[in-house]
N, C-alpha and C positions, 0 to 999 in steps of 0.2 A: 375494824374495816381498813384503817390506815396501815396497820401492820401487815394485813393480808396483801394489800396492793404493793407494799414495799417488798414483801416476800416474792410476789410474782415477777417483779422487775429483776430481782436478783437471779431468779431461776432462768428468766429469758436471756439474760446476759451470759450466764454459765452455759446454757444450751447453745447460744450463738457462737461462743468461743470454741465449744466442742465441735460444732458443725464445720467451722472454718478449719479446725485442725485436721479433721478427717477428709475434708474436701478442699485441697489446696487451690483449686481453680475457682473457688467461690468468689473471691475478690475480683478476678478478671471477668467472670460472668456478670457480676453486678455492674462493673464498669462499662461493659458493652451494652448494658440496658440503658445507660444514660444517653440522652440525645447527643448525637455527634455534631459539634459545632464546626463551622468553617474555620480552618487554620489560616491565620494571616501571617505570612512570612515574606520577606523580600524575595527569597529563592527557596521554595519548598523542596524538600528532599526528592519528591517524585519527579521533579523536573530534570534531575540527573539521569533518570531513566530515558527521558526524551532525548537527551544529548547522545546517549548510547544508540538509540534508534535512528537518530539523525545521521550519525556516521555509518551505521549499517547500510541505510538506503543510499547514502552518498557513494559508498564503495560499490554497491550493487549497480548503480547506473553508470559509474565510471567504467566498470568492466563491460556492462551490457552495450553501451553506445560505441565502444572502441571499434568494433568491426564495421559499423556504419561510416565512421569518420575516415577509415582507410579503405572503404569499399571499392572505390575506383582503382586504387592501387592493387587490391586483391584481384578484382575482375581482370585487370590488365595482365598480371603475372600468371594467373591460371586460365586465361582466355575464356572467361565465363560470360554467357549471355545474360540478359536481364532475368529471364526465366530461371536459369540456374542459380543466379545470385538470390533470387526470390526464394528458391527452395532452401538455400543456406539459412536465410533469415527465418524461414518458416520452420525449419527443423528445431530451432531453439523454442519457438512459440509452441510447437506441438508437444515437445517434451515438458515444457513448463506447464502446459495445460493438463497433461496426463497425470502429473505428479503433484498438482496443487492440492487436490482433495486429500490424498494420503498424507501429505505433509501437514496440512491443517489438522487432520484427525490425530496424527502422531503428537503434534504440539499440545493439543488439548488433553491427551492421555498421559504423556510422560513428562510434560513440562516444556515451556518455550525455550529455556536456556539450553538444554541439550540439543534441541532441534536446530537452533540458530548456530550453534557451534559447528554442527555437522554441515549445515548449508554453506557457511562461509569457507570452511576447509575444502569442501568439494568444488565449489565454483572457482576458488583460487587456483586449484590444481588444473582445471580444464581451461582457465584463462591462459595459463602458461602454455598448455599443450596446443592451444590455437596457433601459437607462434611456430609450432613445429610441423604444421600440416604441409602436405606436398601437392595437393590438388583438390579437385571438386569432391571426391568421395571421402577422403580423410577429413576435409573441412566440414562436410555434412555430418559425419559421425561425431566429431569432437564438439561441434556446436549443439548437437542433440544432447550429448552427455552434459554439456555446460548447462543446458536448460533443465535437465534433471536435478542438477545440484542447486541451482538458484531457485527452483520452485519452492514455494512455502515461505519465502522470506517475508512477504507482505501479509499473508494471513496470520503468520506467527506474530508479527509485529502488532497487528490489530488485536490479537488475543492478549498481548502484553498490556496494551492500553486498557482493555477491558478489566484487567486485574489490578492495574496501578492507578486508575483515574476515576473520580466520581462521574456520575452520568452527565452533569452539567459542564464537564470539561472534555467530553468525548471528542468533539470536532477539533478543539485546540490541540489535544494530544495527537490525533491522527494527522493534523496538518504538519506537524514537525517532521514526521518521516516522509511526507510528501515534499516538504521543503528540502530535505536531504537528497531526495531523488533528483530534484531540479538543480541543486547546487553541484551534485556529482556530474550531471550531464552538462552543466554550464562550464565547469572547469576542465572537462574531458578534452575539448578541442585544444585548450591551452597546454595540456600535458601530452596528449597523444600525437598531435600533428607535428610539433617540433621534434619529438623523439623519432617519429617515422621519417621525417625529412633528413635528420642527421644520421640515424643508425638503421633505417629500414623499418617497414611496418611490423615486422615480427617482434622487434625489441619492445614496442609499446605494450604488447601483451605480456611479456616477461615482467616488465615494471609494474603493471597493474595487478598481476597475480600476487606479488609479494606484499602489497599494501594491505590486503585482507587479513593477513596473519597477525598484524598488529591489533586489529579489532578483536580477534579470537582471544588473544592473551588477556585483554581487558575484561571481556565477557566471562572468561573462566574464573578470574580472581575476584571479580567484584559483583556481577549481577546475580540476582536470585529471582525466582518465579513470582513470589508473593511478598508484599510489604512485611508480613509477619516473619519472614525468613531473613530479613536484613537486620544487621546488628545495630546500625547507627541511625536508623530512622527514628525521629521523635515519636514518643508514644501517642501523643494527641493527634499527630498527623496520620499515623497508622490507623487509629480508630476512625478518624474522619473518612479515610479512603474506604475502609471495609464496610462502613455503615452506608455509604452513598454510591458505591460502585454498582454496576449492573449485576455482578455475580453475587450470588448468595450461597447456593449449594451446587455441588457437582452433578451434572446430568449424566446418568449412566448410559443412556441410549440416545442416539440421534435418530429420531423417527423419520427416516427418509420419505416414506409414503406420505406422511402428513406434511412434511416440509415442502415437498414438490407439488402439493395441492394448494399451497399458500399463495395468495395473489401478490403479496409483497415480495416474496422470493422470486416469482416470475417477473415482476417489474424490475428487480435488481438484475436478473440474468439477461433480460432483453437489453437493458441499458448498457450492461457491461459488454455484451457482444458488439453492440453498435458503436460505442465510444472507443473501443479498442481499434477499430478501423482507422479512426483519426489519430489516436495517440501513437499507435505503432507505426503509422506513416511518418509522423514527426520524429520518432526515435530512430527508426530503421531505414526508411526509404528517402527521407528528405535530403540528406547530404548528396546522395546520388541524383535525386531529382533536380536539385539546384545546379549541380555541375553539368549534368548531361542534358537535362530538360530545359534549363533556363540559362545555361552557359556561364555560370558563375565560376570564378577562379577558386582554387582551394583556399586561398586566403580570405576571399569574400564569404565563402561557405563557413569558414571557421568563425568569423565575426557573427554571422546570422545565427549559427548554432548556439554560440555562447549566450547571445542576447535572448534567444528564444527561451532558454531554460532559466536565465536570470528572471525573466518575466514570469515563468512558471513558479519559481520559488516565491516571488512576491505574491502571486495568486494564492499559493498554498497557505502562506502566512495570514493573508487577509481572510481567506475562506474560513479558517477555523473560528475566527471571532464572529464573522458575519453569519455563518450557519448556526452557531450556538445562540447568537442574539435573535435570529429569526425563530429558533426553537422556543425561546423564552417568550417572545412577543406573540407568536401565532400558534404555538403548540407544536409538538414534534411532527405530527402528520402534515399540517399545512406548511410549516416552515421548511421541512425537507423537500416537499413537492415544489415549492416556489424555487428553491435553489436548484433542483435538478432540471426542471423544465426550462428555466431560464438559461442555464449553462449549456445544455445540449442543443437547445433551439438556436442559440447564437452560433454554436459550432457549425451547425448545418448550413447556416446562411453564409458564413465566411468561407467555408470550403467550396460552396457553389460560386462565390465571387472569384476565388482563386482559380477555379477551372475556366472561367469565362474570360478573365482579363489577360491582356498581353503585356501589361505594365508590371515589371518585376518589383518595383517598390510596393505596389498594391498587394502583390502576392506575399511579400515578406510581412507586411502589416497584417494581412489576413491570417498568416500562420502564427504570428505573435498573439493575436486575439484568440485564435482557436486554442492555442496551448494554454493561455490564461484561463479560459473557461473549462478546458479539459481537466485541469487539476482542481478547479473548484468542484466539478462533478465527482472527481475521484474522492476528495475529502468527504463529500456528502454521502457517497455510496458506502464508504467504509464506516462512516458514523452510523448509518442505518444498520449495517451488519452488527456493530457493537450494541446498538439500541435494541434490536430484536433477537440477537443471537446469544447474548449473555455469556454464560460459561462455555458455550460452544461457538463463540464468535469466530474462532480460528477455523472451525470446520465450515461455517457458513461463508466466511470470506474466501476460503479455499474453493468452495463450489462456485462462487461468483467469479473468482479469478480464472477458474477452469473454463467457464463459458466465455469469459473475456478473451482468454488466450486462444480459444478457437476462432474468435473474431480476428485476432492478430495473425493467426496462421492463414486464415482466408485472405486477408489483405496482402500478406507477404507474397503468397503464390499468385493470386489473381492480378495484383498490380503489375508484376513482371510479365505475365502472360498478355495482358491487355496492351502494355507498352510495346512488346515485341510484335503483336498482331496489328496494331494501329500506327506504330511509329510516332506515338503522341503521348507524352508524359502527363498531359492534362486530363485525358479521357477517364482514367480511374477515379479522379476527384469527383466527377458527377455521381458515380455510384456511391462513393463515400458519403456525399451530402444526403442522398436519398435514404441511406441506412441510418444516418444520424437523426433524421426526422422520426423514424420508427423508435429510436432510443429516447427521443424527447417525449413522445406520447406515453411510453411505458412508465414514466414516473407517476402518472395518474393512478397507477395500480398500487403504489407503495403506501403502506400505513405504518409509519415508523413508531407509532405509539402503541402498537400491539405486538408484544414480545412473542417469540416462538416458545410457548410454554404448554406443557401437556398435563401439568398438575395444578398450576397456579394461573388463574385467569386475569390477574391484576395488570393494569397498564402503568407505565412509568411516565411521569410528568416532571417538568422542571419546577423547582421551588426557589 
């Protein structure tokens, strides 16, 4: 009996060695079956990806806000009315909206790296070409094409977070490219306005266009779509990411009919449309509003614009931790709802106050508060896209941003029309406040703990 048992052990070992020899992936397969433990390092490798996304969105907003900062100069040189300038701003938003979904889909299909390289090269070119425009029509066309190029930057960044970060770090990951957006917008007045004052407004576009090329070089030589494709990432961190991220398998089809019947998706879309009225006002119309509606000097506007987005960067940083903490304490569904309802509700209130008051200090404070909670809402919304979108987070984010940019387009056009019709820059803010109330209520539809899955019904919770 003892000899038989010994003989069986020897046979098992021999067969095991033979199996490993004919199946070289056996060890890796067995390793992946082990429970993935949280990797504790002072600076995990995946955070380097956040730095790349941070600078991507920084350059995005540096280029995007440039036209708003020199808007009064452009209006004066080209003799544009508020309505015409509104159409210039709207042309970007329209193009951005139309190409958001295709860009998100393309990133999910061919990989985020290739799409991001295309995006930054394209928008850098048309940033430079903005400085070569000669009037209303050429400016309209170039800004439309600029919007085509920049579309997809944020959905693709969201998809990168879905691939590179575990579920319980989603909001923190998203917050860093929101921080980059605000830092870019905050430093833009400090770069754009001195250049415009010294060399003319056109030169500011030439300078900004060149900056994006540096980011492209880094992306080409360093970044890859998945942790498994990176050579220097520690093995234990790679396993931890792959075991705990939202993505497991690639979804071949994005079932549009089912997605558009989903209540969470509709909640996201309504919120995105509503909040973009406020955010695009702050990005695109606020500099002109302050100078022509509130009689600020260009220097005063520069200070307000910089501080507005410094506050936005702080908001994005805080939001990532607060939203993830609420998700752990209250669950994804309740935690995300609390964050969204609170943020958009406060935005509605402060925009109403800004419309009513004649005190410029109160107006500035209201815009600071509004921008603070606008970015809190943005981080929360993108986190929900990652939570429920998984492998197709880029496509879902693209859909959400498409509807959001329709809201931006509406604001850009309607704001200028209302101002020209009423000769009052405050009147459009009443409408913005009312639309924000609708966005606040839409968060009650969102169920962040129910992924968009057509084969697997499981829900994802924090551990």
